VEXNUZA-736133 format. One record per residue: x, y, z negated of N, C-alpha, C, CB in turn. Coordinates in steps of 0.001 Angstrom, whole numbers, plus 500000, padded with zeros to 6 digits. Glycine has a CB too. Example, Ala and Ser with C-alpha at 12.3 -4.5 7.8 and 13.67 -1.06 7.14 Angstrom:
BEGIN
{nX = 513190 nY = 494310 nZ = 492200 caX = 512300 caY = 495500 caZ = 492200 cX = 513200 cY = 496700 cZ = 492200 cbX = 511308 cbY = 495527 cbZ = 490954}
{nX = 512850 nY = 497750 nZ = 492920 caX = 513670 caY = 498940 caZ = 492860 cX = 512900 cY = 500030 cZ = 492130 cbX = 514084 cbY = 499402 cbZ = 494275}
//
This chain:
BEGIN
{nX = 527913 nY = 982523 nZ = 754914 caX = 527628 caY = 982129 caZ = 756333 cX = 526479 cY = 980754 cZ = 755894 cbX = 529326 cbY = 981625 cbZ = 757341}
{nX = 525429 nY = 980943 nZ = 756714 caX = 524421 caY = 979803 caZ = 756622 cX = 524545 cY = 979116 cZ = 758004 cbX = 522827 cbY = 980331 cbZ = 756308}
{nX = 523728 nY = 978115 nZ = 758139 caX = 523614 caY = 977273 caZ = 759177 cX = 523229 cY = 978018 cZ = 760493 cbX = 522660 cbY = 976247 cbZ = 758817}
{nX = 522350 nY = 978924 nZ = 760382 caX = 521945 caY = 979643 caZ = 761613 cX = 523113 cY = 980588 cZ = 762161 cbX = 520637 cbY = 980507 cbZ = 761303}
{nX = 523655 nY = 981252 nZ = 761157 caX = 525086 caY = 981992 caZ = 761596 cX = 525891 cY = 981136 cZ = 762134 cbX = 525914 cbY = 982632 cbZ = 760495}
{nX = 526196 nY = 979747 nZ = 761553 caX = 527154 caY = 978835 caZ = 762148 cX = 526658 cY = 978530 cZ = 763601 cbX = 527300 cbY = 977497 cbZ = 761266}
{nX = 525593 nY = 978167 nZ = 763926 caX = 525087 caY = 977962 caZ = 765234 cX = 525406 cY = 979182 cZ = 766085 cbX = 523596 cbY = 977681 cbZ = 765197}
{nX = 525143 nY = 980355 nZ = 765668 caX = 525409 caY = 981600 caZ = 766581 cX = 526729 cY = 981598 cZ = 766917 cbX = 525092 cbY = 982959 cbZ = 765959}
{nX = 527771 nY = 981345 nZ = 765939 caX = 529286 caY = 981474 caZ = 766139 cX = 529605 cY = 980299 cZ = 767139 cbX = 530186 cbY = 981337 cbZ = 764651}
{nX = 529040 nY = 979126 nZ = 767122 caX = 529433 caY = 978113 caZ = 768061 cX = 528746 cY = 978297 cZ = 769358 cbX = 529161 cbY = 976765 cbZ = 767530}
{nX = 527644 nY = 979012 nZ = 769249 caX = 526878 caY = 979421 caZ = 770699 cX = 527761 cY = 980338 cZ = 771487 cbX = 525379 cbY = 980256 cbZ = 770476}
{nX = 528684 nY = 981342 nZ = 770831 caX = 529456 caY = 982102 caZ = 771657 cX = 530601 cY = 981182 cZ = 772573 cbX = 530123 cbY = 983171 cbZ = 770711}
{nX = 530738 nY = 980017 nZ = 772171 caX = 531670 caY = 979116 caZ = 772849 cX = 531009 cY = 978235 cZ = 773883 cbX = 532361 cbY = 978258 cbZ = 771850}
{nX = 529828 nY = 977936 nZ = 773659 caX = 529033 caY = 977026 caZ = 774498 cX = 528185 cY = 977787 cZ = 775538 cbX = 528117 cbY = 976165 cbZ = 773609}
{nX = 527513 nY = 976996 nZ = 776483 caX = 526507 caY = 977832 caZ = 777378 cX = 525245 cY = 978379 cZ = 776883 cbX = 526093 cbY = 977063 cbZ = 778448}
{nX = 524703 nY = 977325 nZ = 775977 caX = 523459 caY = 977868 caZ = 775492 cX = 523379 cY = 977727 cZ = 773854 cbX = 522237 cbY = 977088 cbZ = 776229}
{nX = 522351 nY = 978195 nZ = 773294 caX = 522241 caY = 978255 caZ = 771798 cX = 521829 cY = 976825 cZ = 771480 cbX = 521142 cbY = 979401 cbZ = 771226}
{nX = 520986 nY = 976369 nZ = 772359 caX = 520449 caY = 974847 caZ = 772250 cX = 521676 cY = 973982 cZ = 772192 cbX = 519477 cbY = 974354 cbZ = 773578}
{nX = 522569 nY = 974155 nZ = 772986 caX = 523656 caY = 973039 caZ = 772969 cX = 524551 cY = 973494 cZ = 771720 cbX = 524604 cbY = 972941 cbZ = 774505}
{nX = 524807 nY = 974506 nZ = 771326 caX = 525431 caY = 974665 caZ = 770126 cX = 524720 cY = 974277 cZ = 768881 cbX = 525783 cbY = 975913 cbZ = 770043}
{nX = 523421 nY = 974334 nZ = 768836 caX = 522543 caY = 973754 caZ = 767613 cX = 522744 cY = 972306 cZ = 767451 cbX = 520958 cbY = 973982 cbZ = 767813}
{nX = 522795 nY = 971716 nZ = 768657 caX = 523055 caY = 970162 caZ = 768780 cX = 524326 cY = 969752 cZ = 768276 cbX = 523002 cbY = 969669 cbZ = 770213}
{nX = 525408 nY = 970499 nZ = 768557 caX = 526695 caY = 970211 caZ = 768098 cX = 526696 cY = 970500 cZ = 766632 cbX = 527750 cbY = 970991 cbZ = 768847}
{nX = 526187 nY = 971478 nZ = 766169 caX = 526233 caY = 971669 caZ = 764621 cX = 525409 cY = 970564 cZ = 763902 cbX = 525628 cbY = 973139 cbZ = 764192}
{nX = 524374 nY = 970296 nZ = 764497 caX = 523368 caY = 969279 caZ = 763758 cX = 524123 cY = 967752 cZ = 763930 cbX = 521628 cbY = 969304 cbZ = 764588}
{nX = 524757 nY = 967492 nZ = 765002 caX = 525637 caY = 966255 caZ = 765135 cX = 526795 cY = 966266 cZ = 763976 cbX = 526347 cbY = 966232 cbZ = 766678}
{nX = 527399 nY = 967204 nZ = 763969 caX = 528552 caY = 967356 caZ = 762892 cX = 528122 cY = 967121 cZ = 761441 cbX = 529163 cbY = 968814 cbZ = 762944}
{nX = 527055 nY = 967932 nZ = 761172 caX = 526326 caY = 967785 caZ = 759864 cX = 525836 cY = 966390 cZ = 759616 cbX = 525134 cbY = 968725 cbZ = 759806}
{nX = 525143 nY = 965693 nZ = 760582 caX = 524511 caY = 964375 caZ = 760370 cX = 525633 cY = 963394 cZ = 760152 cbX = 523592 cbY = 963938 cbZ = 761592}
{nX = 526874 nY = 963488 nZ = 760914 caX = 528050 caY = 962657 caZ = 760873 cX = 528420 cY = 962698 cZ = 759455 cbX = 529206 cbY = 963127 cbZ = 761824}
{nX = 528631 nY = 963918 nZ = 758967 caX = 529278 caY = 963969 caZ = 757605 cX = 528142 cY = 963336 cZ = 756511 cbX = 529725 cbY = 965655 cbZ = 757219}
{nX = 526861 nY = 963618 nZ = 756720 caX = 525953 caY = 963096 caZ = 755724 cX = 526054 cY = 961626 cZ = 755790 cbX = 524509 cbY = 963570 cbZ = 755931}
{nX = 525948 nY = 961170 nZ = 757099 caX = 525906 caY = 959635 caZ = 757250 cX = 527061 cY = 958951 cZ = 756549 cbX = 525944 cbY = 959217 cbZ = 758766}
{nX = 528262 nY = 959470 nZ = 756843 caX = 529546 caY = 958840 caZ = 756064 cX = 529327 cY = 959040 cZ = 754648 cbX = 531003 cbY = 959532 cbZ = 756456}
{nX = 528870 nY = 960131 nZ = 753859 caX = 528661 caY = 960156 caZ = 752619 cX = 527749 cY = 959290 cZ = 752079 cbX = 528402 cbY = 961232 cbZ = 752324}
{nX = 526603 nY = 958975 nZ = 752827 caX = 525649 caY = 958268 caZ = 752431 cX = 526322 cY = 956599 cZ = 752133 cbX = 524481 cbY = 958448 cbZ = 753573}
{nX = 527131 nY = 956289 nZ = 753098 caX = 527638 caY = 955059 caZ = 753109 cX = 528998 cY = 954972 cZ = 752025 cbX = 527967 cbY = 954736 cbZ = 754649}
{nX = 529189 nY = 956133 nZ = 751359 caX = 530202 caY = 956303 caZ = 750307 cX = 531589 cY = 956332 cZ = 750960 cbX = 530109 cbY = 955149 cbZ = 749235}
{nX = 531604 nY = 956896 nZ = 752093 caX = 532800 caY = 956940 caZ = 752782 cX = 533319 cY = 958451 cZ = 752672 cbX = 532589 cbY = 956433 cbZ = 754271}
{nX = 534702 nY = 958598 nZ = 752571 caX = 535377 caY = 959870 caZ = 752529 cX = 535455 cY = 960497 cZ = 753789 cbX = 536667 cbY = 959756 cbZ = 752012}
{nX = 535191 nY = 961857 nZ = 753753 caX = 535160 caY = 962698 caZ = 754955 cX = 536250 cY = 963874 cZ = 754801 cbX = 533654 cbY = 963301 cbZ = 755168}
{nX = 537406 nY = 963663 nZ = 755734 caX = 538428 caY = 964493 caZ = 755583 cX = 538475 cY = 965389 cZ = 756859 cbX = 539678 cbY = 963715 cbZ = 755318}
{nX = 538399 nY = 966709 nZ = 756710 caX = 538719 caY = 967508 caZ = 757874 cX = 539904 cY = 968280 cZ = 757960 cbX = 537776 cbY = 968332 cbZ = 758083}
{nX = 540856 nY = 968013 nZ = 758675 caX = 542173 caY = 968780 caZ = 758798 cX = 541842 cY = 970118 cZ = 758621 cbX = 542924 cbY = 968605 cbZ = 760139}
{nX = 542787 nY = 970812 nZ = 757829 caX = 542752 caY = 972420 caZ = 757722 cX = 541474 cY = 972891 cZ = 757079 cbX = 542849 cbY = 973145 cbZ = 759196}
{nX = 540674 nY = 971998 nZ = 756726 caX = 539327 caY = 972571 caZ = 756132 cX = 539339 cY = 971849 cZ = 754488 cbX = 537756 cbY = 971993 cbZ = 757246}
{nX = 539269 nY = 970507 nZ = 754374 caX = 539171 caY = 970021 caZ = 753132 cX = 538601 cY = 968581 cZ = 753172 cbX = 538371 cbY = 970938 cbZ = 752324}
{nX = 538217 nY = 967937 nZ = 752021 caX = 537905 caY = 966558 caZ = 752038 cX = 536605 cY = 966267 cZ = 751007 cbX = 539262 cbY = 965730 cbZ = 751614}
{nX = 535564 nY = 965626 nZ = 751536 caX = 534354 caY = 965339 caZ = 750857 cX = 534556 cY = 963977 cZ = 750362 cbX = 533102 cbY = 965484 cbZ = 751732}
{nX = 534154 nY = 963837 nZ = 748993 caX = 534189 caY = 962367 caZ = 748480 cX = 532877 cY = 962216 cZ = 747723 cbX = 535522 cbY = 962021 cbZ = 747473}
{nX = 532549 nY = 960931 nZ = 747409 caX = 531335 caY = 960463 caZ = 746636 cX = 532063 cY = 959945 cZ = 745365 cbX = 530366 cbY = 959250 cbZ = 747449}
{nX = 531617 nY = 960523 nZ = 744168 caX = 532191 caY = 959976 caZ = 743107 cX = 530996 cY = 959398 cZ = 742023 cbX = 533151 cbY = 961079 cbZ = 742517}
{nX = 531227 nY = 958429 nZ = 741306 caX = 530170 caY = 957749 caZ = 740630 cX = 530252 cY = 958425 cZ = 739154 cbX = 530377 cbY = 956054 cbZ = 740660}
{nX = 529218 nY = 959023 nZ = 738593 caX = 529221 caY = 959756 caZ = 737399 cX = 528449 cY = 958766 cZ = 736332 cbX = 528495 cbY = 961247 cbZ = 737625}
{nX = 529272 nY = 958377 nZ = 735354 caX = 528595 caY = 957279 caZ = 734320 cX = 527472 cY = 957931 cZ = 733643 cbX = 529644 cbY = 956713 cbZ = 733122}
{nX = 526802 nY = 956934 nZ = 733073 caX = 525338 caY = 957294 caZ = 732436 cX = 525935 cY = 958004 cZ = 731113 cbX = 524169 cbY = 955763 cbZ = 732057}
{nX = 525184 nY = 958866 nZ = 730544 caX = 525623 caY = 959433 caZ = 729261 cX = 524353 cY = 959826 cZ = 728266 cbX = 526525 cbY = 960747 cbZ = 729590}
{nX = 524799 nY = 960194 nZ = 727184 caX = 523663 caY = 960663 caZ = 726440 cX = 523799 cY = 962218 cZ = 726156 cbX = 523540 cbY = 959842 cbZ = 725107}
{nX = 522784 nY = 962828 nZ = 726476 caX = 522860 caY = 964332 caZ = 726327 cX = 521883 cY = 964935 cZ = 725402 cbX = 522674 cbY = 964986 cbZ = 727625}
{nX = 521839 nY = 966113 nZ = 725047 caX = 520971 caY = 966532 caZ = 724087 cX = 519946 cY = 967834 cZ = 724541 cbX = 521872 cbY = 966870 cbZ = 722888}
{nX = 518769 nY = 967622 nZ = 724459 caX = 517928 caY = 968765 caZ = 724752 cX = 518105 cY = 970078 cZ = 723978 cbX = 516616 cbY = 968355 cbZ = 724576}
{nX = 518360 nY = 971039 nZ = 724434 caX = 518898 caY = 972247 caZ = 723767 cX = 517534 cY = 972877 cZ = 723118 cbX = 519728 cbY = 973326 cbZ = 724898}
{nX = 516529 nY = 972788 nZ = 723579 caX = 515286 caY = 973214 caZ = 723043 cX = 514888 cY = 972381 cZ = 721723 cbX = 514207 cbY = 973074 cbZ = 724156}
{nX = 514795 nY = 971210 nZ = 721986 caX = 514385 caY = 970373 caZ = 720732 cX = 515466 cY = 969643 cZ = 719818 cbX = 513479 cbY = 969284 cbZ = 721215}
{nX = 516680 nY = 969430 nZ = 720423 caX = 517775 caY = 968749 caZ = 719771 cX = 517559 cY = 967312 cZ = 719954 cbX = 517895 cbY = 969104 cbZ = 718301}
{nX = 516671 nY = 966812 nZ = 720796 caX = 516610 caY = 965433 caZ = 721098 cX = 517507 cY = 964917 cZ = 721844 cbX = 515581 cbY = 965112 cbZ = 721606}
{nX = 517956 nY = 963703 nZ = 721510 caX = 518891 caY = 963048 caZ = 722452 cX = 518190 cY = 962511 cZ = 723610 cbX = 519653 cbY = 961950 cbZ = 721800}
{nX = 518825 nY = 962418 nZ = 724858 caX = 518108 caY = 961895 caZ = 726094 cX = 519300 cY = 961246 cZ = 726860 cbX = 517290 cbY = 963128 cbZ = 727016}
{nX = 518788 nY = 960121 nZ = 727411 caX = 519721 caY = 959334 caZ = 728205 cX = 519680 cY = 959971 cZ = 729612 cbX = 519333 cbY = 957760 cbZ = 728222}
{nX = 520906 nY = 960265 nZ = 730255 caX = 520931 caY = 960592 caZ = 731542 cX = 521646 cY = 959449 cZ = 732424 cbX = 521585 cbY = 961920 cbZ = 731643}
{nX = 520816 nY = 959051 nZ = 733331 caX = 521326 caY = 957793 caZ = 734049 cX = 522543 cY = 957882 cZ = 734906 cbX = 520292 cbY = 957287 cbZ = 734912}
{nX = 523265 nY = 957056 nZ = 735292 caX = 524353 caY = 956997 caZ = 736253 cX = 523915 cY = 957605 cZ = 737617 cbX = 524821 cbY = 955523 cbZ = 736432}
{nX = 524936 nY = 958299 nZ = 738327 caX = 524421 caY = 958840 caZ = 739495 cX = 525734 cY = 959119 cZ = 740519 cbX = 523553 cbY = 960198 cbZ = 739107}
{nX = 525493 nY = 959302 nZ = 741678 caX = 526554 caY = 959607 caZ = 742508 cX = 526728 cY = 961289 cZ = 742806 cbX = 526300 cbY = 958771 cbZ = 743828}
{nX = 527823 nY = 961707 nZ = 742876 caX = 528138 caY = 962993 caZ = 743017 cX = 528997 cY = 963270 cZ = 744156 cbX = 528683 cbY = 963436 cbZ = 741888}
{nX = 528886 nY = 964412 nZ = 745099 caX = 529585 caY = 964677 caZ = 746215 cX = 530638 cY = 965707 cZ = 745646 cbX = 528655 cbY = 965188 cbZ = 747414}
{nX = 531871 nY = 965628 nZ = 745827 caX = 532791 caY = 966576 caZ = 745552 cX = 533488 cY = 967042 cZ = 746683 cbX = 533636 cbY = 966144 cbZ = 744650}
{nX = 534012 nY = 968314 nZ = 746655 caX = 534822 caY = 968732 caZ = 748074 cX = 536141 cY = 969381 cZ = 747281 cbX = 533839 cbY = 970084 cbZ = 749293}
{nX = 537205 nY = 968880 nZ = 747874 caX = 538551 caY = 969326 caZ = 747779 cX = 539027 cY = 970177 cZ = 748922 cbX = 539402 cbY = 968196 cbZ = 747651}
{nX = 539337 nY = 971525 nZ = 748819 caX = 539733 caY = 972366 caZ = 749734 cX = 540944 cY = 971993 cZ = 750423 cbX = 539839 cbY = 973532 cbZ = 749202}
{nX = 541432 nY = 972270 nZ = 751635 caX = 542905 caY = 972086 caZ = 752140 cX = 543758 cY = 973274 cZ = 751565 cbX = 542994 cbY = 972083 cbZ = 753848}
{nX = 544955 nY = 973016 nZ = 751645 caX = 545851 caY = 973894 caZ = 751225 cX = 545656 cY = 975173 cZ = 751935 cbX = 547142 cbY = 973377 cbZ = 751369}
{nX = 545262 nY = 975058 nZ = 753144 caX = 545048 caY = 976310 caZ = 754020 cX = 543866 cY = 977041 cZ = 753457 cbX = 544782 cbY = 975953 cbZ = 755593}
{nX = 542851 nY = 976509 nZ = 753275 caX = 541657 caY = 977028 caZ = 752682 cX = 541920 cY = 977774 cZ = 751376 cbX = 540699 cbY = 975921 cbZ = 752453}
{nX = 542712 nY = 977130 nZ = 750596 caX = 543047 caY = 977627 caZ = 749257 cX = 543841 cY = 978833 cZ = 749417 cbX = 543795 cbY = 976607 cbZ = 748416}
{nX = 544813 nY = 978829 nZ = 750271 caX = 545603 caY = 980179 caZ = 750509 cX = 544768 cY = 981331 cZ = 751110 cbX = 546816 cbY = 979930 cbZ = 751507}
{nX = 543772 nY = 981045 nZ = 751810 caX = 542957 caY = 981959 caZ = 752543 cX = 542152 cY = 982813 cZ = 751483 cbX = 541999 cbY = 981169 cbZ = 753556}
{nX = 541725 nY = 981977 nZ = 750354 caX = 540843 caY = 982514 caZ = 749377 cX = 541615 cY = 983249 cZ = 748369 cbX = 540029 cbY = 981464 cbZ = 748748}
{nX = 542802 nY = 982843 nZ = 747982 caX = 543578 caY = 983502 caZ = 747060 cX = 544571 cY = 984377 cZ = 747577 cbX = 544150 cbY = 982636 cbZ = 746272}
//
């Protein structure tokens, strides 16, 4: 499912497709805003998004074998809820 399909699914429950698109955009913007502030986002029955810090490390270029420094960065992780895990398995 992509964003367009999600909007169409929400549009089945709203009066207009434009209203459905605004709802989906608001939800996604809220999640992105919270993650940008490094806040956890937990959606009951779906899962939790967290921002984790990845330490700097030294990696190796597979082509040349040269050592490369990889800077520290933030990474978004998602842990599915128990319900989602059971649906998939």
